[in-house]
N, C-alpha and C positions, 0 to 999 in steps of 0.2 A: 097481291094475287086476287084472283078471280074464285069466287064460292064456285061460280058452274062451267064447267071445263069441256071442251068437246071431247069422247070418248067416259072408258071403266068408271076411273078415278077423276074424284075434284077435287077443286081450289083446299079442300080443309084435309084432305088424304096426301095432297100433296103438301102441303104446310105439312104438317106433323112431324111426315120422314124429311123434307129439310131439315127442320130444326133439327129433328133425332139424327139424320148420318151430318152434317154440317155446324150445329149451331147454328145459321139463319135465321131471324123470327121470319114474319112477317105482316106486310098488313091487308087484310081483306079488304077489295072495292066491288058491292054488290048490289045488286039488287035485292040480294036476297034474305027478308031481315027479318025473316018470321022467329019469335022468340026461342023458337025450334032448333033453326037452323045458326039463332046466335048462339046459344049453349054446348052445341058441338063444334062450333069455329073457337068455344076459350077451348077449347081442351090444348089446341092445337098454341096453346098459350104468344097470340098474335101481339102485338106492337101496334095493333091498332086497329080501326072499321073509317069507312068512307064508306056513305049513303052512298047508289049510281041515282039519280046524276049529282057528280059533285062540284064545286066552284073553285077555281083557284085557291081560292083563302084559307077553303077544308085542307087540300091534297096540302099548302102551308102548315097549318096549325098542329096537324095529324104528325105531320114528319117532323116539327120541330119536336112534338111532346114525344113521338117513340125518338129523335134523340136524345132529348132530356131522362129519358129510362135508359136510352143504352149506356152513356156516361162521356164525359168529358173527353175520350179520344175520339168518336164519332162525330163532331161537330167543327172538326177543320175540316 
């Protein structure tokens, strides 16, 4: 989930709504990693953060960490 989205809502708001409605966590992918934005994003209970620009290794590591957090059923 990108923190900056076109329109009135941002990715943090969208991630909170998705978690609340469907129980689905997000991984934030953003260039906006200032402390205030990061603290606000933590309220969405993200599965991880990736700072832009990111590498294939960063994506792999972040996804692996999220899968480990979610449990064995997500690793198949």
